[in-house]
Backbone bond lengths (Angstrom), bond angles and torsions (degrees), N, CA, C in turn:
res aa  C-N    CA-C-N  psi(-1)  N-CA   C-N-CA  omega(-1)  CA-C   N-CA-C  phi
1 Y - - - 1.421 - - 1.569 107.63 -
2 L 1.343 111.67 147.64 1.427 119.73 -178.82 1.444 113.95 -129.02
3 M 1.357 118.91 120.64 1.519 121.83 176.98 1.496 103.90 -81.63
4 H 1.355 114.23 111.46 1.471 120.02 -166.93 1.513 115.59 -70.75
5 W 1.385 119.63 -29.84 1.439 118.72 -173.32 1.478 109.44 -149.62
6 P 1.331 119.01 140.39 1.476 121.36 -175.22 1.593 113.28 -80.45
7 V 1.363 114.53 64.40 1.462 115.79 -177.93 1.482 109.42 -64.21
8 T 1.287 116.53 125.39 1.505 122.02 -174.69 1.486 114.92 -48.38
9 E 1.367 116.92 -52.32 1.471 119.17 -173.75 1.521 116.10 -73.28
10 K 1.323 112.60 -13.94 1.531 118.36 -174.90 1.498 113.78 -116.40
11 R 1.242 120.67 -4.80 1.427 124.57 -168.74 1.530 112.61 -61.46
12 Q 1.298 118.32 -50.26 1.469 123.02 -175.14 1.517 109.79 -70.13
13 D 1.377 116.16 -45.88 1.492 118.66 -179.77 1.493 110.74 -65.79
14 S 1.364 117.46 -35.21 1.465 119.49 -178.30 1.517 108.67 -71.49
15 W 1.336 117.88 -36.26 1.459 118.25 177.13 1.530 113.80 -68.19
16 R 1.304 116.20 -39.68 1.487 120.49 174.24 1.563 109.10 -57.49
17 A 1.284 116.31 -43.94 1.508 120.60 178.20 1.539 112.25 -63.66
18 M 1.348 114.08 -43.10 1.519 117.80 172.92 1.475 113.70 -59.60
19 T 1.336 116.30 -42.39 1.496 119.35 179.05 1.492 112.44 -64.34
20 E 1.355 117.41 -37.08 1.422 118.62 172.91 1.526 117.66 -66.04
21 I 1.292 113.97 -40.16 1.472 118.77 175.90 1.489 110.85 -62.42
22 Y 1.392 119.54 -42.29 1.364 123.38 178.74 1.518 111.63 -64.34
23 R 1.305 117.01 -49.18 1.445 120.71 -176.35 1.498 115.05 -70.60
24 S 1.355 115.70 -19.98 1.516 118.65 175.59 1.598 108.81 -83.15
25 G 1.303 116.75 -7.36 1.456 119.29 177.08 1.531 114.15 90.50
26 R 1.385 115.24 2.63 1.444 121.08 -178.93 1.528 112.48 -77.17
27 A 1.313 118.54 -4.95 1.514 124.57 175.99 1.445 104.71 -146.48
28 K 1.308 114.32 138.47 1.486 124.52 176.45 1.581 111.92 -73.51
29 A 1.353 110.86 -31.19 1.517 119.54 179.44 1.476 109.14 -156.16
30 V 1.383 112.76 152.56 1.479 117.69 174.81 1.500 106.22 -132.20
31 G 1.303 114.65 147.47 1.439 120.85 -178.37 1.448 113.67 -147.20
32 V 1.293 118.09 -170.83 1.462 125.91 -174.26 1.559 110.01 -136.36
33 S 1.263 116.88 162.67 1.463 123.05 177.22 1.529 109.11 -137.27
34 N 1.305 114.33 136.53 1.490 121.04 176.91 1.560 111.63 70.13
35 F 1.247 119.06 22.22 1.528 121.12 179.69 1.477 111.33 -90.19
36 L 1.296 118.58 130.97 1.475 124.79 177.84 1.559 106.96 -93.56
37 V 1.330 116.36 175.74 1.468 118.16 -175.10 1.577 108.19 -60.54
38 R 1.260 119.43 -43.36 1.506 117.38 -179.10 1.509 114.11 -61.79
39 H 1.371 118.15 -32.41 1.400 120.71 178.47 1.552 110.65 -72.81
40 L 1.304 112.22 -37.11 1.563 117.04 176.74 1.461 110.51 -64.47
41 E 1.412 118.67 -44.14 1.401 123.62 177.50 1.509 113.57 -57.37
42 E 1.320 114.26 -39.19 1.416 121.95 176.31 1.586 112.71 -61.69
43 L 1.293 113.37 -37.97 1.458 118.96 177.55 1.526 111.38 -65.64
44 S 1.317 116.87 -36.20 1.481 122.20 -179.77 1.496 110.13 -65.57
45 Q 1.344 118.17 -22.41 1.438 121.16 174.50 1.487 114.94 -80.28
46 T 1.333 111.62 -20.14 1.517 120.99 -173.63 1.521 106.37 -85.91
47 S 1.419 118.39 -42.18 1.442 127.32 -169.57 1.413 112.19 -153.84
48 D 1.310 120.55 151.66 1.508 122.18 175.71 1.428 111.14 -80.62
49 L 1.356 122.53 -4.91 1.421 126.30 178.89 1.547 110.83 -73.56
50 V 1.289 116.41 126.88 1.435 121.00 -179.73 1.544 107.49 -97.09
51 P 1.303 118.26 130.52 1.482 119.32 177.15 1.543 110.26 -52.00
52 A 1.370 112.25 140.60 1.502 115.74 177.22 1.528 110.10 -75.67
53 V 1.286 119.39 -24.70 1.440 125.12 -174.08 1.545 110.82 -148.05
54 N 1.286 114.49 149.57 1.470 121.41 169.19 1.564 106.57 -131.24
55 Q 1.267 117.56 109.18 1.484 124.44 -176.09 1.558 106.03 -94.58
56 V 1.368 112.92 116.77 1.486 120.47 -170.44 1.490 107.46 -136.21
57 E 1.380 115.54 147.53 1.467 119.25 171.83 1.520 106.85 -64.60
58 F 1.321 116.04 124.36 1.481 121.41 -177.78 1.482 111.07 -146.74
59 H 1.282 116.58 122.49 1.469 124.70 177.94 1.497 107.89 -157.88
60 P 1.392 118.23 173.57 1.432 116.08 -175.38 1.533 113.82 -63.99
61 F 1.315 121.58 -23.52 1.458 118.54 179.70 1.572 110.19 -72.72
62 L 1.337 120.11 -12.26 1.425 119.40 -179.23 1.526 112.61 -115.76
63 Y 1.370 116.88 9.16 1.419 122.51 -177.34 1.491 113.21 -51.09
64 D 1.328 122.20 -57.05 1.430 125.29 -176.95 1.542 110.48 -57.69
65 E 1.296 116.57 -41.40 1.469 122.98 -177.42 1.489 114.77 -67.84
66 L 1.418 115.74 -24.35 1.462 119.46 -174.07 1.505 115.65 -116.22
67 I 1.357 118.26 0.92 1.491 119.39 -175.98 1.467 108.68 -63.76
68 G 1.334 122.60 -32.76 1.479 120.97 179.78 1.586 111.32 -70.34
69 L 1.352 114.17 -37.89 1.499 116.38 174.88 1.581 111.61 -65.92
70 L 1.313 114.00 -41.54 1.450 118.05 176.36 1.573 111.75 -55.72
71 D 1.268 114.60 -49.94 1.405 119.59 179.19 1.511 114.38 -60.95
72 Y 1.329 115.48 -43.79 1.436 120.89 -179.64 1.585 108.55 -61.69
73 C 1.311 116.17 -44.42 1.476 118.69 -179.44 1.564 111.55 -62.84
74 K 1.321 116.62 -37.56 1.448 120.77 179.09 1.553 105.86 -65.72
75 Q 1.322 121.69 -43.83 1.478 123.79 -175.68 1.504 109.69 -67.12
76 K 1.308 117.73 -29.51 1.541 120.43 -178.43 1.519 112.51 -94.90
77 G 1.342 117.63 -0.39 1.441 122.29 -175.43 1.473 115.42 68.79
78 I 1.296 118.93 32.11 1.433 123.86 179.48 1.551 105.59 -99.12
79 V 1.278 115.63 123.73 1.476 121.14 176.44 1.524 108.32 -66.61
80 F 1.294 111.19 132.02 1.517 121.42 -174.96 1.522 105.22 -101.51
81 E 1.373 120.73 103.20 1.377 125.03 -179.71 1.510 105.04 -93.65
82 A 1.343 118.45 128.20 1.435 125.19 -179.58 1.504 110.84 -99.75
83 Y 1.391 118.01 103.61 1.454 120.08 176.08 1.476 107.18 -91.46
84 S 1.311 116.15 158.19 1.467 124.94 -174.86 1.557 112.09 48.48
85 P 1.353 117.70 48.61 1.457 118.73 -178.94 1.513 114.44 -67.67
86 L 1.239 117.92 -16.13 1.518 121.59 173.17 1.502 115.06 -97.60
87 A 1.384 116.09 5.85 1.438 122.85 -177.83 1.521 114.66 49.26
88 H 1.311 112.93 43.68 1.474 122.23 -178.41 1.504 109.34 59.30
89 G 1.263 122.28 35.01 1.455 127.60 175.56 1.531 113.01 90.06
90 K 1.335 118.10 -12.34 1.408 122.03 178.22 1.507 117.47 -58.16
91 V 1.346 116.12 -37.26 1.427 121.16 -174.31 1.556 111.54 -73.12
92 T 1.316 116.86 -15.78 1.452 116.31 177.93 1.579 110.78 -83.34
93 D 1.228 115.26 -5.30 1.535 119.15 177.49 1.528 112.99 -87.47
94 T 1.257 122.81 26.00 1.466 125.61 -177.94 1.557 108.37 -98.43
95 K 1.258 118.02 162.30 1.445 124.69 176.08 1.496 114.58 -76.53
96 V 1.237 116.31 -35.97 1.481 120.11 -173.49 1.521 115.60 -77.30
97 L 1.416 113.22 -35.91 1.402 120.45 -175.09 1.628 115.45 -60.08
98 P 1.312 114.59 -46.21 1.483 116.99 176.87 1.574 112.97 -58.43
99 V 1.289 114.37 -35.79 1.484 119.69 179.86 1.495 109.38 -63.47
100 I 1.346 115.01 -53.10 1.491 123.42 176.95 1.504 111.91 -55.91
101 A 1.317 116.87 -45.45 1.478 124.23 179.92 1.480 109.24 -60.52
102 K 1.336 120.05 -50.36 1.421 124.09 179.30 1.590 111.31 -56.50
103 N 1.350 115.94 -41.43 1.454 121.16 178.46 1.511 111.77 -56.97
104 H 1.316 118.57 -24.97 1.406 123.54 -170.56 1.530 111.79 -114.69
105 D 1.363 114.85 -0.72 1.489 121.85 -176.37 1.520 110.64 57.37
106 K 1.364 113.46 45.94 1.500 119.66 -176.80 1.509 106.60 -132.27
107 S 1.308 115.31 170.74 1.486 119.64 173.70 1.576 109.93 -86.45
108 T 1.283 112.69 164.84 1.508 113.70 178.28 1.523 110.12 -64.04
109 A 1.316 118.45 -34.52 1.424 120.79 -177.46 1.564 107.88 -64.70
110 Q 1.352 117.65 -42.27 1.417 118.88 177.10 1.483 114.56 -61.50
111 V 1.358 116.66 -35.21 1.448 120.51 -179.41 1.564 107.14 -65.81
112 I 1.340 116.81 -45.30 1.439 118.84 177.63 1.540 115.31 -58.59
113 L 1.316 112.17 -43.73 1.486 114.86 -178.01 1.547 107.93 -68.26
114 R 1.341 119.93 -32.12 1.407 121.00 179.62 1.561 107.77 -71.22
115 W 1.280 116.33 -37.46 1.517 123.79 176.67 1.509 108.30 -56.24
116 C 1.341 115.48 -48.39 1.540 122.25 176.82 1.462 109.17 -55.33
117 L 1.337 118.05 -51.41 1.451 121.96 -177.81 1.566 113.11 -57.96
118 Q 1.354 111.26 -44.16 1.476 114.50 -177.60 1.503 111.92 -71.13
119 H 1.348 118.71 -14.98 1.477 120.05 169.74 1.483 112.01 -89.66
120 G 1.305 119.87 6.10 1.477 126.16 172.65 1.505 110.68 79.34
121 T 1.341 118.61 27.73 1.436 119.69 172.21 1.470 112.63 -103.45
122 V 1.281 117.08 169.34 1.464 123.80 172.38 1.524 109.70 -107.69
123 P 1.312 116.95 101.03 1.470 119.45 -174.11 1.572 109.71 -74.50
124 L 1.341 114.34 140.60 1.425 121.38 179.93 1.546 110.10 -120.48
125 P 1.334 117.01 73.70 1.472 120.63 177.64 1.516 109.24 -67.51
126 K 1.249 113.28 149.75 1.545 124.23 178.54 1.510 109.90 -111.40
127 S 1.312 116.23 124.90 1.437 116.90 176.81 1.525 107.09 -159.79
128 T 1.352 116.81 149.36 1.413 122.55 172.15 1.544 111.46 -114.93
129 D 1.333 113.70 -0.98 1.451 122.36 179.84 1.526 106.12 -85.47
130 P 1.367 117.57 123.39 1.503 120.26 -179.95 1.451 111.77 -60.14
131 E 1.435 117.73 -38.55 1.481 120.20 -178.42 1.571 107.65 -62.51
132 H 1.303 115.99 -50.07 1.470 117.98 -178.22 1.569 111.68 -61.35
133 I 1.247 116.68 -36.22 1.467 120.85 -179.33 1.563 106.38 -65.69
134 R 1.284 118.43 -44.10 1.432 122.96 178.15 1.526 111.61 -61.93
135 Q 1.328 114.64 -44.25 1.479 119.91 178.65 1.491 112.32 -63.86
136 N 1.418 114.96 -38.83 1.429 119.01 179.94 1.562 113.79 -59.34
137 L 1.302 114.40 -22.62 1.506 119.47 -179.86 1.547 109.14 -88.67
138 E 1.265 118.93 -10.24 1.524 120.44 -175.86 1.572 107.51 -98.39
139 I 1.299 112.96 61.59 1.532 116.88 177.99 1.495 111.69 -126.63
140 F 1.327 116.19 11.48 1.480 121.12 -177.27 1.549 113.40 -101.10
141 D 1.287 114.87 -2.75 1.459 116.11 -176.12 1.604 113.20 -104.78
142 F 1.307 114.45 15.38 1.515 119.19 177.32 1.529 107.05 -149.38
143 G 1.301 111.75 165.17 1.494 118.15 171.15 1.487 112.22 -138.35
144 L 1.231 115.92 155.20 1.498 122.69 -178.59 1.538 106.04 -92.41
145 T 1.315 114.74 141.13 1.549 119.67 178.33 1.508 106.25 -74.60
146 A 1.285 115.24 163.95 1.509 120.47 174.55 1.534 111.18 -55.43
147 A 1.422 114.65 -44.17 1.472 118.81 -179.30 1.624 110.67 -62.16
148 E 1.290 115.62 -41.73 1.514 119.94 175.52 1.472 110.92 -62.68
149 M 1.319 118.49 -47.09 1.482 120.02 175.79 1.542 110.61 -54.18
150 E 1.282 115.73 -44.95 1.527 118.82 -177.96 1.486 110.38 -65.30
151 Q 1.341 116.93 -39.28 1.454 119.02 179.61 1.626 108.61 -63.40
152 I 1.223 114.73 -38.46 1.486 118.11 -177.45 1.557 107.53 -72.73
153 N 1.323 115.22 -43.07 1.502 119.87 177.41 1.571 109.96 -55.10
154 D 1.306 115.47 -39.05 1.503 123.60 -179.33 1.493 113.03 -63.67
155 L 1.392 120.28 -10.68 1.444 118.09 177.11 1.490 111.58 -78.78
156 S 1.349 119.78 -4.17 1.447 121.99 -176.83 1.534 109.56 -58.30
157 N 1.287 113.17 128.42 1.491 119.47 177.83 1.553 112.38 -146.02
158 G 1.337 118.71 9.75 1.451 123.08 174.52 1.495 113.98 84.23
159 T 1.309 119.16 3.79 1.461 120.62 179.23 1.509 114.55 -68.18
160 R 1.341 119.08 125.94 1.454 124.26 179.26 1.509 106.46 -112.12
161 T 1.386 112.53 155.17 1.504 119.72 171.92 1.462 111.85 -115.17
162 A 1.445 115.82 -2.88 1.485 121.11 179.59 1.536 106.06 -130.37
163 W 1.283 115.71 -177.20 1.463 120.84 174.43 1.502 112.15 -63.62
164 N 1.291 113.12 155.01 1.427 120.88 -175.46 1.587 109.29 -102.49
165 P 1.415 113.60 113.20 1.489 113.61 -177.96 1.540 112.39 -69.48
166 E 1.343 115.93 -7.62 1.478 117.80 177.77 1.538 110.59 -64.10
167 N 1.303 113.15 -25.74 1.528 115.06 -176.20 1.563 111.78 -77.63
168 L 1.340 118.28 0.18 1.434 119.51 175.30 1.492 111.27 -99.94
169 P 1.339 118.80 134.95 1.478 121.20 -178.98 1.500 109.02 -69.52
């Protein structure tokens, strides 16, 4: 089960219910979505159960904003799922990505998905196109250099394609 949004008034009660569902064996794992470090810290005061996963909008445009959350999740053993890793296609419209993609004989989307993997996230690209789905799986036969990772990290500019959980207390 996944608690989709850290709604202020319901966060603690919802996590208590999720903990109960997990401990009763009715769910193999429970997690959260769109939770920031402060939201996750609040959960740790509600229950000793750590979310199995935190599903968060993550792409190069949000790298600087989310590196602290990514590090926190790694330290706590929370799987960081990156939704909208291609920023609804906006991230492929940069100048640096086609160059990196050409160097690896890959698409810009494949480069971004690889970037997500190398940051330790589980990217969740969305597609209904069978060819794109196939290409999305072809990201394990190459790696990005440290310099390429840094070039992609430098695309960070705070652009979001979904709601910002920062706006929730």
